[in-house]
C-alpha positions, 0 to 999 in steps of 0.5 A, a space after each residue: 500500500 502506498 504511504 500517505 504522507 499525512 499519516 504516521 507509519 504505525 497507524 491503522 487506517 479504518 474507513 466505514 462505508 455505507 450508501 449515503 454516509 448519514 446513518 450506518 457508517 457515521 454511527 460505526 465511526 462514532 462507536 469505533 472512535 468512542 471505543 478506541 478512546 476508552 481503550 487508550 489506543 486512539 493514537 493508533 488509528 486513522 478513522 473516517 466514514 464515507 458513502 458510495 453515493 453523493 446525495 448527502 455530501 457536506 451534511 451532518 449525520 441523520 438526526 436519528 443517528 445522532 440521537 441513538 448515539 447520544 443515548 450511549 453518550 457518544 458524539 457523531 463528528 462525521 460530515 457526509 462525504 463520498 468515497 474517493 479512489 485515494 481512500 483505497 491507498 489511505 486506509 488499511 481496512 475498508 468496511 462495507 455495511 452491506 453487500 451492495 456497498 461492497 459491490 460498489 466499492 469493488 466496482 470503484 477499484 477498492 482492493 479486495 484484500 482490504 475490503 470486509 463486511 462490517 458484520 464479519 467482525 461481530 462475534 455472532 456473525 463471523 462465519 456468515 456475516 449479515 448485512 447491517 440494514 439501512 435504517 433510513 426508511 425503516 419503521 420503529 427504532 431500526 437505528 437502535 438495532 443498527 447501533 447494537 449490531 455495530 457495537 458488537 462488530 466494533 469490539 471485534 474489529 478493534 480486537 482484530 486490528 490490535 492483533 495485527 
């Protein structure tokens, strides 16, 4: 992987990716940032999120994303952006929220060896990872369900990244 001159050589780059970068990927980013801060390893990571689409570029996360994170005392710093091809050089791990995002990333040129489904890191889903459902159009509290899925997957991801 080419070296990003703006990145420390021992940092691990993690990019969370969903469709519009206002629901799942910013929530995953926020949970991950909170967990690595609590573990005292924040300085070992470069963390960001992005969407495969451009609809929400420049926007804050969906208010329901911010609300569910705030229930757990987590802030959501993300501003929507679209994946760029230079992200494929900047980040060691590209985490797709679902198979559709994974296909879009591969079509855009993402290296297969650095691309994983987010739920492949969840201890209950490693053998057969499920998609993280998009809660944007759903009824009920799909954001809470997504939070719980991402919370478990982030723990597994951090453990895997720290073992590298």
